[in-house]
LOMAR-668232 format. One record per residue (C-alpha): x, y, z. Coordinates in steps of 0.2 Angstrom, whole numbers, padded with zeros to 4 digits, always signed. Layout:
BEGIN
XYZ
...
***
This chain:
BEGIN
-0009+0095-0049
-0020+0080-0041
-0028+0073-0053
-0030+0054-0047
-0039+0049-0031
-0036+0032-0024
-0041+0023-0009
-0033+0007-0001
-0039-0008+0009
-0027-0020+0019
-0041-0033+0021
-0048-0032+0038
-0063-0038+0046
-0076-0027+0053
-0068-0025+0070
-0077-0025+0086
-0072-0018+0103
-0059-0007+0096
-0046+0005+0102
-0033+0006+0114
-0045+0000+0129
-0052-0013+0117
-0047-0031+0115
-0029-0033+0112
-0023-0039+0095
-0016-0056+0101
-0034-0059+0109
-0044-0059+0093
-0046-0074+0083
-0060-0075+0069
-0069-0090+0062
-0063-0094+0043
-0082-0089+0039
-0078-0072+0045
-0060-0070+0037
-0067-0076+0021
-0080-0062+0020
-0065-0051+0018
-0065-0056+0001
-0083-0052-0002
-0080-0035+0008
-0065-0032-0005
-0078-0034-0019
-0091-0022-0012
-0076-0009-0009
-0070-0011-0027
-0087-0009-0034
-0092+0006-0024
-0076+0016-0029
-0079+0009-0048
-0096+0017-0048
-0089+0034-0040
-0075+0037-0053
-0060+0033-0042
-0044+0030-0050
-0035+0016-0042
-0040+0002-0027
-0024-0002-0019
-0023-0020-0008
-0009-0026+0003
-0002-0044+0002
-0002-0054+0019
-0004-0069+0027
-0009-0081+0042
-0019-0066+0052
-0032-0076+0062
-0033-0059+0071
-0044-0051+0055
-0031-0037+0051
-0024-0040+0034
-0031-0056+0025
-0028-0055+0006
-0015-0067+0003
-0014-0064-0017
-0016-0047-0025
-0015-0053-0042
-0027-0066-0041
-0038-0054-0032
-0035-0040-0044
-0040-0051-0058
-0056-0055-0051
-0060-0037-0046
-0057-0032-0064
-0070-0044-0071
-0084-0036-0058
-0079-0017-0061
-0078-0007-0077
-0064+0006-0076
-0056+0005-0058
-0038+0001-0059
-0033-0011-0044
-0016-0007-0037
-0003-0020-0030
+0002-0011-0014
+0012-0023-0012
+0018-0039-0018
+0031-0044-0006
+0045-0050-0016
+0055-0061-0004
+0040-0072-0001
+0040-0077-0021
+0051-0084-0032
+0053-0068-0044
+0049-0078-0059
+0033-0085-0053
+0028-0066-0048
+0034-0059-0065
+0023-0073-0075
+0008-0070-0062
+0009-0051-0066
+0011-0053-0084
-0005-0064-0085
-0014-0051-0075
-0009-0038-0087
-0014-0046-0103
-0030-0053-0095
-0036-0036-0088
-0031-0025-0102
-0018-0016-0091
-0029-0012-0076
-0018-0020-0064
-0003-0009-0057
+0012-0018-0051
+0019-0014-0033
+0034-0022-0023
+0039-0022-0005
+0051-0031+0007
+0039-0035+0020
+0038-0032+0038
+0029-0047+0047
+0041-0062+0054
+0026-0073+0054
+0024-0071+0035
+0041-0068+0028
+0050-0081+0039
+0038-0093+0037
+0039-0093+0019
+0059-0097+0022
+0064-0080+0019
+0074-0068+0030
+0066-0052+0039
+0074-0052+0057
+0091-0051+0047
+0088-0035+0037
+0102-0034+0027
+0099-0051+0020
+0080-0046+0017
+0085-0031+0007
+0098-0042-0004
+0084-0055-0008
+0072-0041-0012
+0085-0032-0024
+0091-0048-0033
+0073-0054-0035
+0066-0037-0042
+0081-0036-0054
+0077-0054-0060
+0058-0049-0063
+0063-0034-0072
+0075-0042-0084
+0061-0054-0086
+0049-0042-0091
+0060-0032-0102
+0072-0043-0111
+0065-0057-0125
+0080-0069-0117
+0091-0069-0101
+0100-0075-0088
+0105-0071-0071
+0118-0077-0059
+0117-0070-0040
+0119-0075-0024
+0101-0081-0022
+0096-0085-0040
+0105-0094-0055
+0093-0092-0070
+0092-0104-0078
+0102-0118-0069
+0114-0125-0082
+0105-0142-0084
+0103-0153-0100
+0088-0149-0111
+0081-0157-0126
+0099-0160-0132
+0107-0144-0126
+0113-0135-0109
+0100-0121-0104
+0108-0105-0105
+0095-0092-0106
+0075-0091-0102
+0061-0082-0109
+0046-0076-0098
+0030-0083-0106
+0020-0072-0108
+0028-0057-0104
+0017-0039-0100
+0010-0033-0115
+0013-0015-0109
+0031-0008-0105
+0040-0002-0096
+0028-0009-0082
+0022+0003-0070
+0028+0000-0052
+0026+0007-0035
+0035+0004-0020
+0032+0011-0002
+0044+0023+0006
+0047+0020+0026
+0065+0024+0032
+0070+0033+0015
+0088+0027+0015
+0100+0033+0000
+0101+0016-0004
+0083+0012-0006
+0080+0029-0017
+0094+0026-0028
+0088+0008-0031
+0070+0015-0035
+0078+0027-0048
+0087+0014-0056
+0072+0004-0060
+0061+0019-0063
+0051+0014-0047
+0036+0027-0041
+0034+0028-0021
+0021+0028-0010
+0023+0040+0007
+0008+0034+0019
+0005+0029+0036
+0017+0035+0048
+0028+0043+0036
+0016+0055+0032
+0018+0064+0049
+0032+0071+0057
+0040+0081+0044
+0046+0065+0034
+0037+0070+0018
+0048+0084+0013
+0064+0075+0016
+0058+0060+0007
+0052+0071-0008
+0069+0079-0007
+0079+0062-0008
+0068+0054-0020
+0071+0067-0032
+0090+0069-0028
+0091+0050-0033
+0082+0053-0049
+0093+0067-0052
+0109+0058-0051
+0103+0047-0067
+0099+0062-0075
+0080+0064-0073
+0073+0080-0066
+0057+0079-0056
+0045+0091-0048
+0043+0088-0029
+0028+0076-0028
+0031+0070-0046
+0030+0049-0047
+0025+0050-0030
+0009+0046-0020
+0004+0053-0003
-0007+0042+0009
-0019+0049+0021
-0032+0042+0033
-0047+0051+0032
-0066+0054+0041
-0078+0067+0035
-0091+0073+0047
-0101+0089+0051
-0086+0095+0060
-0068+0091+0063
-0073+0086+0082
-0087+0074+0076
-0075+0065+0064
-0061+0062+0076
-0074+0056+0089
-0081+0044+0074
-0063+0039+0069
-0054+0040+0084
-0055+0022+0090
-0050+0014+0074
-0035+0025+0072
-0030+0017+0089
-0033-0001+0082
-0022+0006+0067
-0008+0012+0080
-0010-0006+0088
-0007-0015+0074
+0006-0004+0065
+0015+0005+0079
+0023-0013+0087
+0029-0017+0069
+0039-0001+0068
+0030+0008+0054
+0025+0021+0064
+0038+0034+0069
+0044+0035+0087
+0034+0022+0095
+0042+0017+0112
+0044+0000+0121
+0031+0007+0134
+0019+0012+0122
+0019-0005+0114
+0019-0012+0130
+0002-0002+0133
-0005-0006+0116
-0004-0024+0120
-0012-0021+0138
-0027-0012+0141
-0024-0010+0159
-0009+0001+0156
-0016+0013+0145
-0023+0025+0158
-0006+0028+0163
+0003+0029+0145
+0004+0043+0134
-0001+0035+0118
-0004+0043+0100
-0020+0051+0098
-0030+0054+0083
-0030+0072+0087
-0010+0072+0086
-0012+0064+0068
-0024+0077+0062
-0013+0091+0068
+0003+0082+0061
-0008+0081+0044
-0007+0063+0042
-0026+0061+0046
-0038+0071+0035
-0053+0075+0047
-0068+0087+0048
-0081+0094+0035
-0077+0092+0017
-0072+0109+0015
-0058+0105+0028
-0052+0091+0018
-0053+0100+0002
-0042+0115+0009
-0029+0102+0018
-0028+0093+0000
-0026+0111-0008
-0012+0117+0002
-0003+0099-0002
-0006+0103-0020
+0002+0119-0019
+0017+0112-0009
+0020+0099-0021
+0017+0104-0039
+0021+0088-0046
+0011+0079-0036
-0004+0069-0046
-0010+0056-0034
-0018+0053-0017
-0022+0038-0009
-0037+0042+0005
-0043+0027+0015
-0052+0023+0033
-0042+0017+0048
-0040-0001+0051
-0056-0011+0055
-0070+0002+0050
-0086-0007+0045
-0089-0010+0028
-0106+0002+0029
-0096+0017+0037
-0082+0013+0022
-0095+0014+0008
-0103+0030+0016
-0087+0039+0016
-0081+0034-0001
-0098+0040-0007
-0096+0058+0002
-0077+0060-0002
-0081+0057-0021
-0097+0069-0021
-0090+0081-0009
-0072+0082-0009
-0065+0077-0028
-0076+0090-0037
-0066+0103-0030
-0052+0095-0040
-0057+0088-0056
-0077+0093-0057
-0081+0087-0074
-0075+0067-0070
-0085+0069-0052
-0101+0075-0059
-0101+0061-0072
-0099+0049-0058
-0116+0054-0052
***
């Protein structure tokens, strides 16, 4: 039963000249003042969600993007600030990119956020997908095997530091602590100071390729999963849910379909499905331009990527359209009744599902974002939790 309605924001500026025929991403370059305004846009987004009674606001960690697409470099710092300007909204880290952090610095920062916000910050971890980001910080991404190894070892260190008063670790990438002299003895163990007050730490991770190794890793640490973006289309959801459940079952834990998972959707509410498609279409295309090239959307070809870079190739190239996403179920477009019907169908199909993350496509202007959040809260959510929605008014 869906009880938690969230939204997410990757930190984009209000994009102009959007769409396949608009300005290529590599040609965009925003001033520092425009990029810095994303921080204030984030605050406005969170305050609107808090006022309307949403559960969690998810943000993404990204770096070095003067193109204005993803501009929030420190989720825990931003989350702590947002908890100070909102009352009830939880803030989700979607996601802290573990290979770009020393795991103990990330663990310490999360512990401080947990304590200072009274448990309103939700931990989240990912491996990263931008070479410009991960490789710049001195970590592997092109070498996917090394990236996964570093991620898995880092996560192990983080959870041990959360859960054990004293710990030590010797692995391929980290020896913690180093065996050095300290105050007359040789250092053998460490204690994270402070540790989170709320244990076990709730943790979420994105599901993309959905390998058995990834699912077994999530089950080992009790990690919940987010299925969204391109993974929400093309029949992948059922497979991911089944394999996620199977991984937990191998550890003796029985889950209902959808339990410990969240489904992510883009959405647009209008007076008809056609009007919603027209309103959101160019921003959906901008989303494809951004994430398709990074292979976060399934079945994108090299020819399509070339056309996404060069508007002159668009008329002669078959590209993903918002109509396709609506038909596949990854994009919710139409009247409030249309969106309620779609989510009710999802609720019936996955009886363990409690959380959905509904957001606008990349680059949607702030005024439109706030209006869409308002309509969704007042015209869609009451069909699922009328008491709470009525209180939000």
